[in-house]
ZAGU-514524 format. One record per atom (N, C-alpha, C, O, CB): residue in one letter; x, y, z. Coordinates in steps of 0.2 Angstrom, whole numbers, plus 2048, in hexadecimal, padded with zeros to 3 digits. Glycine has a CB too. Layout:
# residues N
AXYZ/...
This chain:
# residues 69
XAB7541C21/XABC53CC20/XABC539C26/XABD533C25/XAC453EC1E/XABA53AC2D/XABB536C33/XAB5532C32/XAB552CC35/XABC53AC39/XAB0533C2F/XAAB52FC2F/XAAB528C2A/XAAA522C2B/XAA5534C2D/XAAF52BC25/XAB0524C22/XAB651FC24/XAB651AC23/XAB1526C1A/XABB522C28/XABF51DC2C/XABB51AC31/XABC514C32/XAC4520C30/XAB751EC35/XAB251CC3B/XAAE515C37/XAAE50FC39/XAAC523C3E/XAAC516C33/XAA8510C2E/XAAB50AC2C/XAA9505C2C/XAA6512C26/XAB250CC2A/XAB6507C28/XAB8502C2F/XAB84FCC2E/XABC50AC24/XAB9506C34/XABB502C3A/XAB54FFC3C/XAB64F9C3E/XABE507C3F/XAAF501C3C/XAA94FDC3D/XAA94F6C3A/XAA94F1C3D/XAA2502C3A/XAAA4F7C33/XAA94F2C2D/XAAE4ECC30/XAAC4E7C30/XAAB4F4C25/XAB54EEC32/XABA4EAC33/XAB84E7C3A/XAB84E1C39/XAC14ECC33/XAB64EAC40/XAB44E8C45/XAAE4E1C44/XAAF4DCC47/XAB24EEC48/XAA94E4C40/XAA34E0C3E/XAA44D9C3C/XAA24D4C3E/XA9F4E3C3A/XAAA4DAC37/XAAC4D4C33/XAB14CFC38/XAB14C9C37/XAAF4D7C2C/XAB44D2C3C/XAB74CEC41/XAB44CBC45/XAB64C6C48/XABB4D1C44/XAAD4CEC47/XAA84CAC4C/XAA54C6C49/XAA34C0C4B/XAA34CFC4F/XAA34C7C41/XAA14C1C3F/XAA54BBC3D/XAA24B6C3C/XA9D4C4C3A/XAAA4BCC3D/XAAF4B5C3B/XAAF4B2C42/XAAF4ACC42/XAB74B7C38/XAAF4B5C48/XAB04B4C4F/XAA84AFC50/XAA84A9C52/XAB04BBC53/XAA24B3C4D/XA9C4AEC4E/XA9C4A9C4A/XA9B4A4C4D/XA974B2C4B/XA9E4A8C44/XA9E4A3C3F/XAA549DC42/XAA4496C42/XAA14A7C37/XAA949FC44/XAAE49BC48/XAAB497C4D/XAAC491C4D/XAB34A0C4A/XAA849BC52/XAA4498C58/XA9E492C56/XA9D48DC59/XAA149EC5B/XA99496C50/XA94491C4F/XA9548BC4A/XA92486C4A/XA8D495C4D/XA9948CC46/XA9A485C41/XAA1483C43/XAA347EC40/XA9A486C39/XAA5485C47/XAAC483C48/XAB1482C41/XAB547EC40/XAAC47CC4C/XAB0487C3E/XAB4488C39/XAB4484C32/XAB8485C2D/XABB487C3B/XAAD47FC32/XAAD47CC2D/XAAA47FC27/XAAB47BC22/XAA9477C2F/XAA7484C26/XAA3487C20/XAA848DC20/XAAB490C24/XA9B48AC22/XAA848FC19/XAAC494C16/XAAB49CC19/XAAF4A0C19/XAAA494C0E/XAA549CC1D/XAA34A2C20/XAA84A7C24/XAA94ADC23/XA9D4A1C25/XAAB4A3C28/XAB14A6C2C/XAB64A9C27/XAB84AFC27/XAB449FC31/XAB94A5C22/XABE4A7C1F/XABC4ADC1A/XAC04B2C19/XAC04A1C1A/XAB54ADC18/XAB34B2C14/XAB34B8C19/XAB64BDC18/XAAC4B1C10/XAB14B8C1E/XAAF4BEC23/XAB84C1C24/XAB94C7C23/XAAA4BBC2E/XABD4BCC25/XAC44BEC26/XAC64C1C20/XACB4C6C21/XACA4B9C29/XAC44BFC1A/XAC64C2C13/XAC54C9C14/XAC94CEC13/XAC24BFC0D/XABD4C9C14/XAB94D1C15/XABF4D5C1A/XAC14DBC18/XAB04D1C19/XAC04D3C1F/XAC34D7C24/XACA4DAC22/XACC4E0C22/XAC54D3C2B/XACE4D5C1E/XAD44D7C1A/XAD24DCC16/XAD44E2C17/XAD84D0C16/XACE4DAC12/XACD4DFC0C/XACB4E6C0F/XACE4EBC0D/XAC84DDC07/XAC64E7C13/XAC54EDC16/XACA4F0C1A/XACA4F6C1A/XAC04ECC1B/XAD04ECC1C/XAD64F0C1F/XADA4F4C19/XADD4F9C19/XADB4EAC24/XADA4EFC15/XADF4F1C0F/XADB4F7C0C/XADD4FCC09/XAE24EBC09/XAD54F6C0B/XAD14FDC08/XAD1503C0C/XAD1508C0A/XAC94FBC08/XAD1503C13/XAD3508C17/XADA50BC17/XADB511C16/XAD2505C1D/XADF506C17/XAE5509C16/XAE650DC0F/XAE9513C0E/XAE9503C17/XAE4509C0B/XAE550DC04/XAE1513C03/XAE3518C00/XAE250ABFE/XADB513C07/XAD851BC06/XADB51EC0B/XADC524C09/XAD051BC09/XADD51DC0E/XAE2522C14/XAE8524C0F/XAE852AC0D/XAE651FC1C/XAEC521C0E/XAF1522C08/XAEE527C02/XAF052DC02/XAF451BC03/XAEA525BFF/XAE6529BFA/XAE4531BFD/XAE5536BFA/XAE0525BF9/XAE1531C02/XADF537C05/XAE553AC07/XAE5540C06/XADB536C0A/XAEA538C0A/XAF153DC0B/XAF253FC05/XAF4545C04/XAF753BC0E/XAF353AC00/XAF653DBF9/XAF1542BF6/XAF4546BF2/XAF7537BF3/XAEB542BF7/XAE6547BF4/XAE754EBF8/XAE5553BF6/XADE544BF5/XAEA54DBFE/XAEB553C02/XAE3553C07/XAE1559C09/XAED55ABFC/XADF54FC07/XAD9550C0B/XADA54FC13/XAD6551C17/XAD354BC09/XAE054BC15/XAE354BC1A/XAEA54DC1C/XAEE54BC18/XAE1546C1C/XAEB54FC21/XAF3551C23/XAF654DC27/XAF354BC2C/XAF4557C25/XAFC54BC27/XAFF547C2C/XB0254BC31/XB05551C30/XB04543C29/XB02549C38/XB0454CC3E/XB0A548C41/XB0B549C47/XAFE54CC42/XB0D546C3D/XB12540C41/XB18544C44/XB1854AC45/XB1453AC3D/XB1C540C45/XB23543C48/XB27548C42/XB26546C3C/XB2853CC4B/XB2954CC43/XB2C550C3F/XB3554CC3E/XB38549C43/XB2C558C42/XB3754CC38/XB3D548C36/XB4254EC36/XB4854CC38/XB3D544C2E/XB41554C35/XB46559C34/XB4955BC3B/XB47557C3F/XB43560C31/XB4F561C3B/XB51564C40/XB4D567C45/XB4F56AC49/XB56567C3E/
């Protein structure tokens, strides 16, 4: 499970770096920067949904703050 999450974070950071590269190189005149940012948002949403699905399936357990007394 950790490998999937680490790979997703690497894809998110790589897409953000790609958007920065295209912003500096073409000054945002081509759609490459927007495409890279679109992929970053898509990867982030997919990671969030995967974590929710994994919790629902019981693959991961929450270890947050307890709500009970």
